[in-house]
C-alpha positions in Angstrom: 106.7 136.5 153.9 109.1 138.0 156.0 108.7 136.1 158.9 108.2 133.0 156.4 111.6 133.0 155.4 113.5 134.3 158.9 111.9 131.0 160.5 113.1 129.0 157.1 116.6 130.2 157.8 116.9 128.8 160.9 116.1 125.1 159.5 118.1 122.1 160.4 119.4 121.7 156.5 119.7 125.8 156.6 121.8 125.2 159.5 124.9 123.8 157.4 124.9 125.8 154.1 123.4 129.3 155.7 125.3 130.1 158.1 125.7 133.4 157.1 121.7 133.6 156.3 121.2 132.7 160.1 123.3 135.1 161.3 122.0 138.0 158.9 118.5 137.1 160.1 119.6 137.2 164.0 121.3 140.7 162.9 118.0 141.8 161.2 115.6 140.9 163.6 118.3 142.6 166.4 118.1 145.4 164.3 114.4 145.7 164.5 114.1 145.4 168.1 116.9 147.5 169.7 115.2 150.4 167.5 111.4 150.0 169.1 113.4 151.4 171.7 116.3 154.2 170.1 113.9 155.6 167.2 111.1 157.4 169.3 113.5 158.7 171.8 115.5 160.1 168.7 112.3 161.7 167.0 111.3 162.9 170.7 115.3 164.6 170.9 114.6 166.2 167.2 111.8 167.6 167.8 112.7 169.6 171.2 115.9 170.2 168.9 113.2 172.2 166.5 111.9 174.0 169.0 114.8 175.0 171.2 116.9 176.2 167.9 113.7 178.1 166.6 113.8 179.8 170.0 117.5 180.1 169.6 117.1 181.6 167.0 114.1 183.3 168.3 116.0 185.0 170.8 119.3 186.2 169.1 117.3 188.8 166.8 117.3 186.1 163.9 121.0 184.1 164.1 120.9 181.4 162.1 124.1 179.8 162.7 123.2 179.6 166.6 120.7 178.1 165.9 121.9 175.5 163.5 124.2 174.9 166.9 121.1 173.2 168.1 119.5 172.3 164.6 121.9 169.6 163.4 122.6 167.6 166.1 119.1 167.2 166.9 117.9 166.0 163.6 120.8 164.4 161.6 122.1 161.1 162.9 120.2 158.1 162.7 117.0 156.8 163.3 117.2 153.6 162.5 120.0 150.5 164.2 120.8 148.9 161.0 123.0 145.4 160.9 125.7 148.1 159.6 125.7 149.4 163.7 125.4 146.0 165.3 129.0 144.8 163.8 130.4 147.9 164.1 131.2 148.4 159.9 129.3 152.1 160.6 129.1 153.9 163.8 125.3 155.1 165.6 125.3 158.2 165.6 122.3 159.9 168.2 123.8 163.5 167.9 124.0 164.2 164.1 127.5 165.8 162.2 126.4 168.5 159.6 127.0 167.7 156.9 128.2 170.8 155.9 131.5 170.5 158.1 134.3 167.6 157.4 133.0 164.6 158.7 136.0 164.2 162.0 134.4 159.6 162.7 135.2 158.6 159.0 139.0 158.7 159.2 
């Protein structure tokens, strides 16, 4: 169904009236294509962060704060690229920011 909408967006009849629709469709396609390599890389990074953070927790005698310094940047962040990332409305964060700390990038 979405393929029909994307193809229909590029028809000449809609190009004059729906240039915004064409742009949105292009951004949607671009974000989906860019997510294909980005998403798995982020998932692998998060998985490795979980393992390394767990090892950090064990090696520090159960120090959760030490482990969280590894877990938070790896677990948090964006797993999918959206049109807002491509237009600059929202920063793309591979390394996450803890929701418990002040976000310095939102200022």
